[in-house]
C-alpha positions as CSV (number, residue, x, y, z in Angstrom):
1,X,123.1,85.7,112.4
2,X,120.1,87.1,115.3
3,X,117.6,84.1,113.2
4,X,115.1,86.7,113.3
5,X,113.0,86.1,110.1
6,X,112.5,88.8,107.2
7,X,108.1,89.4,107.5
8,X,108.1,89.9,103.7
9,X,111.0,89.6,101.4
10,X,110.7,90.3,97.6
11,X,113.1,89.6,95.0
12,X,113.5,90.5,91.4
13,X,109.7,91.4,90.9
14,X,109.1,91.7,87.1
15,X,105.7,92.2,84.9
16,X,105.0,92.5,81.8
17,X,102.0,93.1,79.5
18,X,100.7,90.9,77.4
19,X,102.7,92.7,74.1
20,X,105.9,92.4,76.0
21,X,106.1,96.4,77.9
22,X,107.5,95.8,81.1
23,X,104.8,97.1,84.0
24,X,107.7,96.3,86.4
25,X,111.3,95.3,87.4
26,X,113.6,94.5,89.1
27,X,111.8,95.1,92.5
28,X,113.2,93.9,95.6
29,X,113.1,95.0,99.0
30,X,112.4,93.8,102.8
31,X,110.4,94.6,105.5
32,X,110.1,93.9,108.8
33,X,106.8,92.4,110.6
34,X,104.7,95.9,111.8
35,X,106.4,98.0,109.8
36,X,103.9,100.3,107.8
37,X,105.2,100.7,103.8
38,X,104.0,104.1,101.9
39,X,104.2,103.2,98.3
40,X,104.6,106.5,96.2
41,X,105.4,107.5,92.6
42,X,103.9,109.4,89.5
43,X,101.1,108.0,88.0
44,X,102.0,104.9,85.6
45,X,105.0,104.4,87.5
46,X,103.6,100.3,88.5
47,X,101.9,101.0,92.4
48,X,99.1,99.2,91.4
49,X,101.1,96.7,89.5
50,X,103.7,96.0,92.3
51,X,100.4,96.1,95.0
52,X,98.0,93.3,92.6
53,X,101.3,90.7,92.3
54,X,102.4,91.1,96.0
55,X,99.0,90.5,97.2
56,X,98.4,87.9,95.1
57,X,96.0,89.2,93.3
58,X,97.9,88.9,89.9
59,X,100.1,85.8,89.6
60,X,103.6,86.0,89.7
61,X,105.3,85.8,86.7
62,X,108.9,87.0,87.3
63,X,110.8,87.2,90.5
64,X,109.6,85.3,94.3
65,X,107.6,86.9,97.2
66,X,108.2,85.5,100.5
67,X,105.9,85.9,103.7
68,X,106.9,85.0,106.9
69,X,109.3,82.5,105.2
70,X,106.4,80.6,102.9
71,X,106.8,81.2,99.6
72,X,103.7,83.1,97.5
73,X,103.7,81.0,94.5
74,X,103.4,77.4,96.5
75,X,100.0,79.2,98.8
76,X,96.9,78.7,98.0
77,X,94.3,81.2,97.6
78,X,92.2,79.8,100.5
79,X,95.6,80.4,102.1
80,X,96.4,83.7,100.7
81,X,93.3,84.9,102.5
82,X,94.1,82.9,106.1
83,X,97.0,85.5,105.7
84,X,96.8,88.7,103.6
85,X,93.7,91.1,103.4
86,X,94.1,93.7,100.5
87,X,91.1,96.6,99.5
88,X,91.4,98.4,95.7
89,X,90.0,100.8,94.8
90,X,87.6,98.9,93.1
91,X,85.4,98.6,95.9
92,X,81.2,98.8,94.5
93,X,79.4,96.6,97.3
94,X,75.6,95.8,97.3
95,X,74.0,99.1,98.2
96,X,71.7,97.1,99.8
97,X,73.7,95.1,102.3
98,X,74.1,96.1,106.0
99,X,76.5,97.4,107.1
100,X,77.6,94.7,109.3
101,X,76.6,91.8,107.4
102,X,79.1,93.0,104.5
103,X,82.0,93.2,107.4
104,X,81.4,89.5,108.2
105,X,81.4,89.0,104.6
106,X,85.6,89.2,105.2
107,X,84.9,86.4,108.0
108,X,84.4,83.5,105.8
109,X,88.0,82.2,105.0
110,X,88.1,82.3,108.9
111,X,85.3,80.3,109.8
112,X,85.5,77.1,111.0
113,X,88.8,78.8,113.3
114,X,85.8,80.4,115.8
115,X,82.6,79.8,116.9
116,X,79.9,81.7,115.7
117,X,80.0,83.7,119.3
118,X,83.8,84.7,118.5
119,X,82.9,85.7,115.3
120,X,79.8,88.1,116.7
121,X,82.4,89.6,119.5
122,X,85.4,90.0,116.7
123,X,83.0,91.9,114.9
124,X,81.9,94.5,117.4
125,X,85.3,94.9,118.3
126,X,86.2,95.8,114.5
127,X,83.5,97.8,113.9
128,X,84.6,99.6,117.8
129,X,87.9,99.8,116.4
130,X,86.9,101.6,112.9
131,X,84.5,104.2,114.8
132,X,81.2,102.1,113.0
133,X,79.4,101.1,115.9
134,X,76.8,103.8,115.4
135,X,76.1,103.0,111.6
136,X,76.5,98.8,111.5
137,X,72.9,98.2,111.0
138,X,72.6,100.8,108.2
139,X,72.4,100.1,104.4
140,X,75.9,100.4,102.6
141,X,74.8,103.4,100.2
142,X,73.1,105.5,103.0
143,X,77.2,105.1,103.8
144,X,79.3,108.6,103.4
145,X,82.6,108.0,101.5
146,X,84.7,108.2,104.8
147,X,82.4,105.6,106.2
148,X,82.8,103.6,103.0
149,X,86.3,104.0,102.9
150,X,86.1,102.7,107.0
151,X,83.5,99.6,105.6
152,X,86.2,98.4,102.9
153,X,89.4,98.7,106.0
154,X,87.3,96.8,108.6
155,X,85.7,93.9,105.7
156,X,89.4,93.3,105.0
157,X,90.6,92.9,109.3
158,X,87.4,90.5,109.8
159,X,89.1,88.2,108.1
160,X,92.3,88.9,110.6
161,X,95.6,89.6,107.3
162,X,99.3,89.0,109.0
163,X,99.5,91.7,105.9
164,X,96.8,94.2,105.0
165,X,97.1,96.1,101.6
166,X,95.4,99.1,100.6
167,X,95.1,101.2,97.0
168,X,95.3,104.7,98.1
169,X,93.1,104.0,101.2
170,X,92.6,108.9,101.2
171,X,91.4,109.2,98.0
172,X,88.7,111.2,97.5
173,X,88.7,111.6,101.9
174,X,88.6,115.2,102.9
175,X,91.9,116.3,105.4
176,X,90.3,115.6,108.3
177,X,89.2,112.0,107.0
178,X,91.8,111.3,105.7
179,X,93.9,111.9,109.2
180,X,91.7,109.8,110.4
181,X,91.3,107.4,108.4
182,X,95.3,106.8,108.3
183,X,95.5,106.9,111.9
184,X,93.3,104.0,112.0
185,X,96.0,102.3,110.0
186,X,98.7,103.2,112.2
187,X,97.1,101.7,114.7
188,X,96.1,98.3,113.7
189,X,99.3,96.8,114.4
190,X,100.0,94.4,111.3
191,X,102.0,95.4,108.9
192,X,100.9,97.6,105.7
193,X,101.7,98.5,102.1
194,X,99.5,101.1,100.9
195,X,99.7,103.4,97.7
196,X,99.8,107.3,98.9
197,X,99.6,110.1,96.8
198,X,99.7,112.6,99.2
199,X,103.5,112.7,100.7
200,X,103.4,115.3,103.0
201,X,101.2,112.5,105.2
202,X,103.5,109.9,104.9
203,X,105.7,111.1,108.0
204,X,103.0,111.1,109.9
205,X,101.8,107.7,109.8
206,X,104.2,105.7,107.7
207,X,107.3,103.9,109.2
208,X,109.1,103.0,105.6
209,X,108.5,104.2,102.3
210,X,109.4,103.2,98.3
211,X,109.4,105.9,95.9
212,X,108.6,104.2,92.6
213,X,109.0,105.7,88.4
214,X,109.3,104.4,85.3
215,X,108.2,100.8,86.5
216,X,111.5,100.2,89.1
217,X,111.4,101.3,93.0
218,X,113.8,103.6,93.1
219,X,114.4,104.0,96.8
220,X,113.3,102.6,99.8
221,X,113.6,102.6,103.8
222,X,113.0,104.4,106.8
223,X,111.1,107.8,105.7
224,X,113.2,110.0,107.0
225,X,116.0,108.3,104.5
226,X,113.9,108.2,101.8
227,X,111.6,111.0,101.5
228,X,114.2,114.2,101.1
229,X,113.8,117.2,98.9
230,X,116.1,115.4,96.1
231,X,114.8,112.6,95.5
232,X,111.1,114.1,95.3
233,X,111.8,116.8,92.8
234,X,113.9,113.6,90.9
235,X,110.2,111.1,91.5
236,X,107.8,113.8,90.7
237,X,109.2,117.4,90.0
238,X,108.3,119.2,92.2
239,X,110.3,121.1,95.6
240,X,109.4,118.7,99.3
241,X,110.1,121.2,102.2
242,X,109.9,120.5,105.8
243,X,108.4,123.9,107.8
244,X,109.2,124.6,111.3
245,X,106.1,125.1,113.2
246,X,105.8,124.5,117.7
247,X,108.1,122.2,117.7
248,X,107.7,120.0,114.7
249,X,109.3,119.8,111.1
250,X,106.0,120.1,108.7
251,X,106.3,118.3,104.9
252,X,104.8,121.0,102.1
253,X,105.0,121.0,98.5
254,X,105.6,124.2,96.7
255,X,104.0,123.2,93.6
256,X,104.3,126.2,91.0
257,X,101.9,127.0,88.3
258,X,103.6,126.1,85.1
259,X,103.6,128.3,81.6
260,X,101.2,126.1,78.7
261,X,102.0,127.0,75.5
262,X,100.0,127.8,72.9
């Protein structure tokens, strides 16, 4: 045995709706420190439920989650906030808030760990990392959609987390903004779990992928092993292609128009 501790360990995770329907069934996987996991699947597959359980947003009822060997069930809200940050799709801060002040809210769980001067320096580093320095004194209502997305991630980074959860971080962004957003995520140097709908973006930025269908994790592992034409066809019903271009393999989806019966 190497003695290396698995960073994120998930065992037999499940979740039931109030009516008893399974929202998640028997999910198990392990993730190493610094990995970037992209979770993909059709609508209703259980992706958001999985992320909410892993991040502690929803309480665990079936199965076990360990982060750096610590049982998620046994962590207090304060302890979770010092390890985990999450950015959901439901992020609607008051538009009157100054961007700098909004990001600084993320420092609340770790405020006692540093001096005010150290927190101020850390905030400036995060603004620079996320490309928001020039907008720091603008109000949230004045930011573009891409800038607001980066602001949400910046606020999460202000917690100094070891594990970051992102629910569709590229939603509503144009192609160039999507690339810049995922480049930022890939360069953070921390473990990231994110829900991604754009399959063609995954090989460039993720180290691992998990495919979900019908509340189950149907495949998990390194991107080049899991994101295959057959698995994409089985999961989404579309053809996944790899096209040669300037010495690189470029992924693409062949989505054909279907006949609508009348």
